[in-house]
N, C-alpha and C positions, 0 to 999 in steps of 0.2 A: 257654205254657200251664202250665209248671212254676210260674211265679210266681202265676198265677191259682189253681193248686191249693193253694199255700201260704196264699194269702189266704182261700180257702174253708175250709181247716183252721182258720185263726185265728178265723174267724167262728163256726165250730162250737164252738170252745173258749170264745169269748166268750159264746155263748148258754148253754152249760153253766154257766159262771160266773155268769151272770145268774140262772139257776135256783137255784144255791146261795145267792146273795145274797138272793133272795126267800124262801127257806127260813129263812135266818138272821134275817130280820125277824120271823118268827113264832116263832123258836126262841131261841137263846142271846143274840141281839142285842136282843131285845124289851125288855130292861131299860134301854136308853138312854132318856134323858129326851126328851120331846116338845119340839122347838125352837119358838121364837117366830116370828111372821110376819116380823119384820125380821132374823132370824138369817141367817148365812151359809148354813146348811143349806137353809133355805127359798128364799133368793135364788138359790142355785146350782141347785136343782131347777127353779125357775120359768124361769130364764134359759137353762139348758142344754136344757130341753125345747123352747124356741123355736128355739135354735141347731140342735138335732138335726133339727127338723122341716124346716128348709130343706135340710139335707144329704140327707134322704130325697127331697124333691121334686127336687133337683138330680140325684140318682142315677137316678131313674126317667125324668127328661127325657133323659139321655144314652143310656139303654138303648133308647130309641126312635129315636135319631139315628145309631147306628153298628151295624155287623155284627161288629165286632172282639170276639172272645170274651173276651180278657183284660180289656178295659175293661168289658164287660158283666158279667163275673163280679165284678170289683172293685166296680162300682156296686151290684150286687145285694147283695153282702156288707155294704157300708157301709149300705145302706138297711135291711136286716134287723136288723143289730146296733143301729143308732141308733134305729130304731123300737121295738125291744125295750127299750132303755135309757130312751127317752122315756116309755114306758108305766110303767116302774118308778118314775121320778121323779114322774110325775103321781099314781101310786098312793100314794106316800109322802105327798104333800100331802093327799090324801084321808084317809089314815090319821091324819095329824096334825091334820086338820080346819082346814087353812090354805087361804087363797085361792090360786088358780092365776095370778092377775094381781095386780099391785101398782101403786099410784099413783106409786111412786118410779121414776126412770129405771133402765133395765137397768144392771147392774154396780154398783149402789149398795152391795151387800153386800161388794164388793171395794174400796170407796172410790174407784170410778171412774165414778160417775154422770155426771160432766161429760164423760167421754171418749167416750161412745157418742152420736154425733150423730144417728143414725137417718136419715142422708141417703139419700134414694131407697131406703128399705126396709132399709138395712144397719144394723140395730139394735144390733149388737154387733161387736167386733173379729173380722175374718175373714169376716164374712157378706157374701154377694154383694148387689149393689144390684138393684133391680127391673129396671133396664136390662140388667144382666149376665144375669139369669135369662131375660129376654126374648130376648136374643141367643143364649144357649145353645139355646133352643128353635127357632132358625132355622138353626143350623149342621148339617152332616151329615158323616159319615165322619171323616177324620183331623182336620179343623178342629174338629169337636165333641169328639173325644177329647182333643185338646190343651187346648182351653179348659176342659173339665170338669176335667182333671187340675190345671190351674193354679188354677181356682177352689176345688177341693176341698183343694189344698195350703194355700192361704190360710185356708180354713175350718178345717182341722185345726189350724193354728198358733194361731188364735184359740181353738179349743176346748181345746187343751193349756194355754194360758195360764189359762183359766177353771178347768179341772180342777186345775191346780197351786194356784190360789187356794183351792179347796175343801180340798185336801189339808192346807193350812196353817191354814185358818180354820174348817172344818166341825167339829162335835163329835159328830155321830151316826156311830158307828164303821162301820156298814155303808155309809154314803154316802161316807165317806172312802176305803174300800176300792174302791168303784166308781170314784171319781174317780182314784185311783192307777192302776187298770186302764185307764182312758181315756187317761191320759198315755202309758202304755207302748204301747198298741195304736195310738194315732194317730201317735205319733212313728215307729213302725215303718212305718206306711202312708205317712207323708211320705217316708221313704226309698225305699219301693217306687215311689211316684208320681214321684219325681224321676228314678229310673231309667227308668220308662216314658216320661217326657217326653224323656229323652235319646235313647231308641231311636226317637223320632219327630222327632228333629232340633229339639227345643225345650227349654225350661228353665222352672223356676218363675219367677213374676213377681218383679221386684225389690221 
């Protein structure tokens, strides 16, 4: 439960930071130029919004499949944090008057349009396939916990890679700060989930 409490505290800090970022858009960061539709800023916002949405769905799935309070708290914190961040990114696209979908393949803004196969619903690195999401919805108890932690570890690794891409390529200062925060938070959660898997006699997938 100590670990769950730490995660909950981190989630609160993340939400407070999100509020500060939202304020910055209307305040001192408002002088940043509006990005183009094919920019890294727009591409990251579009792709990460999709990436986050699956993490939210995955987290609510496992909360219905286990009574373990540590896993349920982690799943709730991830769902709330990523839903909040997703709303911010979609809001920026509205503010910039840019489309929320693109005809280009995901990850094109990173020069990786050919890398995302979209096989069975896995549109971007780290994303679960449709079959994996369906399987998660059939498991219960420890099996659900382990599979969720493995899927979310993969998901976070893909998310960290994307966020690092934005840190290097995005130009809107407030978005770069959000991406940097994502890297730090998700790398921390990867460490936590690895320990939670170990406690359950399992490990991240190779």
